[in-house]
C-alpha positions as CSV (number, residue, x, y, z in Angstrom):
1,X,127.1,38.0,79.4
2,X,124.5,40.9,78.6
3,X,126.7,43.7,77.9
4,X,125.3,47.0,80.1
5,X,123.3,49.4,77.9
6,X,123.1,53.1,78.9
7,X,120.3,55.5,77.5
8,X,120.9,59.4,77.4
9,X,117.3,61.0,76.7
10,X,116.8,64.3,75.0
11,X,113.6,65.6,74.5
12,X,111.7,64.9,71.9
13,X,109.1,62.3,70.9
14,X,106.1,60.8,73.0
15,X,108.1,59.1,76.0
16,X,105.6,56.3,75.6
17,X,106.9,55.4,71.7
18,X,110.5,55.4,72.7
19,X,111.8,52.2,72.1
20,X,115.0,53.2,74.3
21,X,112.8,54.4,77.2
22,X,111.0,50.8,77.0
23,X,114.1,49.0,77.5
24,X,114.8,51.2,80.5
25,X,111.1,50.0,81.9
26,X,112.1,46.2,81.1
27,X,115.2,46.6,82.8
28,X,117.5,45.7,79.9
29,X,119.1,49.5,80.0
30,X,119.5,51.8,82.2
31,X,118.5,55.9,81.9
32,X,121.6,58.2,82.8
33,X,122.5,61.7,83.0
34,X,125.5,63.0,81.0
35,X,127.1,63.0,83.8
36,X,126.4,59.4,84.5
37,X,127.8,57.9,81.1
38,X,130.7,55.7,82.3
39,X,134.3,57.1,80.8
40,X,135.3,55.0,77.9
41,X,131.9,53.7,77.0
42,X,130.7,53.0,73.3
43,X,128.6,55.8,72.3
44,X,126.3,55.2,69.1
45,X,126.7,58.3,67.3
46,X,125.5,58.7,63.4
47,X,128.2,61.9,63.0
48,X,130.8,59.6,64.1
49,X,134.1,59.3,61.8
50,X,134.9,55.9,62.5
51,X,132.3,52.9,62.0
52,X,131.5,50.1,64.2
53,X,133.5,46.9,63.9
54,X,133.6,43.6,65.7
55,X,137.0,44.9,66.9
56,X,134.4,46.9,69.2
57,X,133.2,44.0,71.4
58,X,135.9,45.0,73.8
59,X,134.8,48.7,74.6
60,X,131.2,47.5,75.2
61,X,132.4,44.3,77.2
62,X,134.2,46.5,79.6
63,X,132.0,50.0,79.7
64,X,128.9,49.4,78.0
65,X,127.2,50.7,74.9
66,X,125.5,54.4,75.2
67,X,122.4,55.5,72.7
68,X,121.0,58.9,72.9
69,X,117.7,59.1,72.5
70,X,116.1,61.6,70.5
71,X,113.1,62.4,68.0
72,X,114.1,61.7,64.0
73,X,111.7,64.9,63.6
74,X,114.3,66.8,65.3
75,X,117.3,65.7,63.3
76,X,120.5,64.8,64.5
77,X,120.8,68.3,66.1
78,X,120.4,66.9,69.6
79,X,122.3,63.6,69.2
80,X,125.4,65.9,68.0
81,X,124.9,68.6,71.0
82,X,124.9,66.0,73.5
83,X,127.5,63.3,72.0
84,X,130.4,65.8,71.7
85,X,129.9,66.2,75.7
86,X,130.5,62.5,75.9
87,X,133.6,61.0,77.0
88,X,134.1,57.7,75.1
89,X,134.3,56.1,72.0
90,X,132.3,57.4,68.9
91,X,131.0,55.0,66.3
92,X,128.6,54.9,63.5
93,X,126.8,52.1,62.6
94,X,127.0,50.8,58.6
95,X,124.2,51.0,56.5
96,X,121.1,49.1,57.3
97,X,117.5,49.6,56.9
98,X,114.6,50.0,59.6
99,X,112.4,47.5,60.6
100,X,110.3,49.6,62.7
101,X,106.6,50.4,61.3
102,X,107.7,54.3,61.3
103,X,110.7,54.4,58.7
104,X,110.1,50.6,57.3
105,X,113.3,50.0,55.1
106,X,114.3,53.5,55.3
107,X,118.0,53.8,55.4
108,X,120.0,54.6,58.7
109,X,116.9,55.9,60.3
110,X,116.8,53.2,62.8
111,X,115.1,53.5,66.3
112,X,117.3,53.6,69.2
113,X,116.4,50.1,70.1
114,X,117.2,48.8,66.7
115,X,120.4,50.5,66.8
116,X,121.6,49.3,70.2
117,X,120.7,46.0,68.6
118,X,122.5,46.5,65.3
119,X,125.7,47.5,67.0
120,X,125.3,44.2,69.6
121,X,124.8,41.6,67.1
122,X,127.7,43.5,65.1
123,X,130.2,42.7,67.7
124,X,129.0,39.3,68.7
125,X,126.5,40.0,71.5
126,X,123.6,38.3,68.9
127,X,121.4,36.8,71.6
128,X,121.6,40.1,73.4
129,X,120.5,41.6,70.1
130,X,117.5,39.2,69.4
131,X,116.3,39.7,73.2
132,X,116.3,43.3,73.1
133,X,114.5,42.9,69.0
134,X,111.9,40.3,70.8
135,X,110.7,43.1,73.0
136,X,109.1,44.8,69.9
137,X,106.5,43.3,67.3
138,X,108.6,44.5,64.3
139,X,111.5,43.4,65.9
140,X,111.7,40.6,63.5
141,X,111.4,42.6,60.8
142,X,114.3,44.4,61.6
143,X,116.6,41.0,61.7
144,X,114.5,39.8,58.5
145,X,115.5,43.0,56.2
146,X,119.5,43.0,57.7
147,X,119.9,39.6,58.5
148,X,122.8,39.1,55.8
149,X,124.0,42.1,55.9
150,X,124.5,42.1,59.5
151,X,125.9,38.5,59.5
152,X,128.7,40.0,57.0
153,X,129.3,42.9,59.1
154,X,129.6,40.9,62.0
155,X,132.4,38.6,60.3
156,X,134.3,41.6,58.9
157,X,137.9,41.5,59.9
158,X,138.6,45.2,60.0
159,X,137.2,49.0,59.4
160,X,138.3,48.7,55.9
161,X,136.2,45.4,55.6
162,X,133.1,46.7,57.3
163,X,133.3,49.6,54.8
164,X,133.4,47.5,51.8
165,X,130.8,46.0,52.8
166,X,128.9,48.9,53.2
167,X,129.7,50.2,49.4
168,X,128.7,47.3,48.1
169,X,125.4,47.3,49.7
170,X,125.1,51.0,49.0
171,X,126.1,50.4,45.5
172,X,123.3,48.0,45.2
173,X,120.5,49.9,46.6
174,X,121.5,53.2,44.6
175,X,121.1,50.9,41.5
176,X,117.5,49.6,42.7
177,X,116.9,53.9,42.6
178,X,117.3,53.9,46.3
179,X,114.1,52.3,46.7
180,X,112.7,50.5,49.6
181,X,114.2,47.1,49.3
């Protein structure tokens, strides 16, 4: 079963470049207004206080996952403004590296499609995550860059374990001077 994916579009980058809108065009996601986001949906929010874990699978199964599509060039202000108006379970993704060509290997600067795929992978919808990433030439890069980390996050038994894994990853990242790994 593929979970429902909802896209709330905020003005920003070129719609032709939006990975979330590409998912909509391909029928893998549904574009919705703020009022149409299902109550209880899991909302990907980079400013959320709680990290996404495998335990969030039930939220995604029953109410879907919502991504707020905006340009990184505008910062997270648009996302914060919109996400605060939504009723649902806000989650931040644990640390991952982007695989897209614009932000390749940059920590946490994921495209909307990468964010959705990561959330799906971590919560056990691995086939759905792979299907989403297969629609992008660089999709395999994202999986390769984060393969071990995604697997470890997906097997974590608690929020604390996800945070420990993230701390371990970030300490190695800092050890290498924050360079692109």
